[in-house]
Every structure is written in structure tokens, then in C-alpha cells.
C-alpha positions as CSV (number, residue, x, y, z in Angstrom):
1,M,-7.1,32.6,-7.3
2,E,-4.4,30.1,-7.2
3,M,-4.3,28.0,-4.3
4,N,-1.0,26.5,-2.6
5,F,-1.2,23.0,-1.4
6,S,0.9,21.9,1.6
7,S,3.1,19.0,0.3
8,N,2.4,17.6,4.1
9,F,-1.3,17.0,3.5
10,T,-2.1,13.0,2.3
11,A,-4.7,12.2,-0.1
12,S,-7.0,11.4,2.7
13,E,-6.6,14.7,4.2
14,C,-7.3,16.6,0.8
15,F,-10.5,14.4,0.3
16,W,-11.7,15.3,3.9
17,L,-11.0,18.9,3.6
18,G,-12.7,18.9,0.1
19,R,-15.7,17.0,1.7
20,N,-16.1,19.4,4.5
21,L,-16.0,22.6,2.2
22,Y,-18.7,20.6,0.2
23,V,-21.0,20.5,3.3
24,A,-20.2,24.3,4.2
25,G,-21.1,25.0,0.4
26,D,-17.8,26.2,-0.5
27,L,-18.2,24.3,-4.0
28,K,-15.2,25.9,-5.8
29,Y,-12.4,24.7,-3.2
30,A,-14.3,21.7,-2.4
31,A,-13.7,20.5,-6.0
32,E,-10.0,22.0,-5.8
33,W,-9.2,20.1,-2.9
34,L,-10.8,16.9,-4.1
35,I,-8.8,17.0,-7.2
36,Q,-5.6,17.6,-5.3
37,A,-6.7,14.4,-3.4
38,R,-6.7,12.5,-6.8
39,I,-3.2,13.7,-7.6
40,R,-1.7,13.1,-4.0
41,L,-3.5,9.6,-4.1
42,A,-1.7,8.8,-7.6
43,E,1.5,10.0,-6.1
44,E,1.0,8.0,-2.9
45,R,0.6,4.7,-5.0
46,K,3.8,5.3,-7.4
47,E,5.9,5.9,-4.2
48,S,4.7,2.8,-2.4
49,N,3.9,0.6,-5.4
50,E,0.6,-0.5,-3.7
51,E,-2.6,-0.3,-4.9
52,F,-4.5,0.7,-1.7
53,I,-3.0,3.7,0.6
54,G,-4.6,4.9,3.6
55,Q,-8.4,5.2,4.0
56,I,-9.4,6.7,0.9
57,T,-9.9,5.3,-2.8
58,D,-10.1,6.9,-6.2
59,V,-13.7,5.7,-6.5
60,Q,-14.6,7.5,-3.3
61,I,-12.7,10.8,-4.4
62,L,-14.6,10.7,-7.9
63,E,-17.8,10.1,-6.2
64,Q,-17.6,13.2,-4.0
65,L,-16.2,15.1,-6.9
66,S,-19.1,14.3,-9.4
67,I,-21.4,15.3,-6.5
68,T,-19.6,18.6,-5.9
69,M,-19.4,19.3,-9.7
70,F,-23.0,18.6,-10.4
């Protein structure tokens, strides 16, 4: 099943959605949202030319993603 992601979600929102899905035990969709968070974070960085965007970092996303996929 292919998910349609809202273009209105920020990287932080995708991360928190993925994290909450992980806590709820829905690992497949948690991983998909965490991957989307990385994509959005890269897009947000490109648009703003800043390294730090919002409240989430790439390291935090990768840490959660590794736990989710383990």
C-alpha cells in the first residue's frame, strides 16, 4: 500500500508521527513516516540554506529509524 503524504507536514511532524506509530507497535508505517521525515528535512534545509531547521535533527531521525527497523 502506497501512502500519500501531505505536503503540509514538516519534518518534525513526520518524525513525531513515526515515533508515535512506533510506540503503538505499527513498525511498517512508523518506518515510512521516519523516512519521509528525512526527505522533508533535506528539502527544508535546501529551501532555507540553514543546517538546523525546526526541532528535529537528522541524527534523531536516524536513531529512531534504526530502532524501528531493528
